[in-house]
ROGUKOL-59078 format. One record per residue (C-alpha): z, y, x. Coordinates in steps of 0.05 Angstrom, whole numbers, plus 5000, padded with zeros to 4 digits. Example, Ala and Ser with C-alpha at 12.3 -4.5 7.8 and 13.67 -1.06 7.14 Angstrom:
515649105246
514349795273
This chain:
344286395239
336786455223
337987145194
341487385257
335887125303
330687455258
334588105261
334988085337
327487945344
325588505296
330488985330
327588815400
320488905373
321989575342
325589805405
319489625447
314889975399
319090615402
318990585478
311490475482
309691015432
314991505454
313791485528
307591935526
311292445484
317192465532
312392495592
308593075560
314993475557
316793295628
309693475652
310194155617
316794295653
313794075720
307694515709
311895125692
316295025753
310294925798
306995555771
313295965779
314195715850
306995865869
307396555837
313796735874
310796505940
303996825931
306497485904
311997485956
306697516012
305096786025
297996526028
294896145970
294995516011
302395586024
303595715950
299495095933
303694685981
310294925951
307594825881
305894105898
312993995923
315794295859
311393855816
313093235856
320593375848
319393305772
315292665778
308592995770
302493095814
299193765825
291893715805
289494435810
291995125827
287795745819
288496495819
285996755753
281997395744
287897745711
292197605773
296297035746
296696345778
294895735737
296895035755
294994365726
299393745736
298893025714
304492535702
303691795683
307491565622
311290905630
308390325590
308689575593
303089395545
299189965513
296790295577
292289695588
288289855524
282290265546
282390705484
289490925500
288891035575
288191795568
294391815524
298491505580
295891965634
299192615612
296393285635
299693965628
298294675652
302195315660
300996015685
305596505720
304797215743
308197665793
314397735750
315596985739
322996815731
326596465787
327095705780
333195305799
């Protein structure tokens, strides 16, 4: 019986560790997807004749739909649109450690031009 309890405790500890350390990795992938969708949406709007403010608003909606927050949108000198998004990673313990705070606040960027593919 002691062996079974020890197994359960170790299994629960390792599961929690995988969750805590894996959450920023999964959030980084999700933030990248959100950034790309926001950039594509903004490029389609802007190069379709909308104002930059309207494109920014639609990009914010696209980022929010993916659980991210639009931080910045700018028109680059080469004509592309660049967006930056942020997405918090879920954590129960490690986000409270000051040295790891930046690891749990995931940032991503993407650019899109006039020929950006349509997003679903």
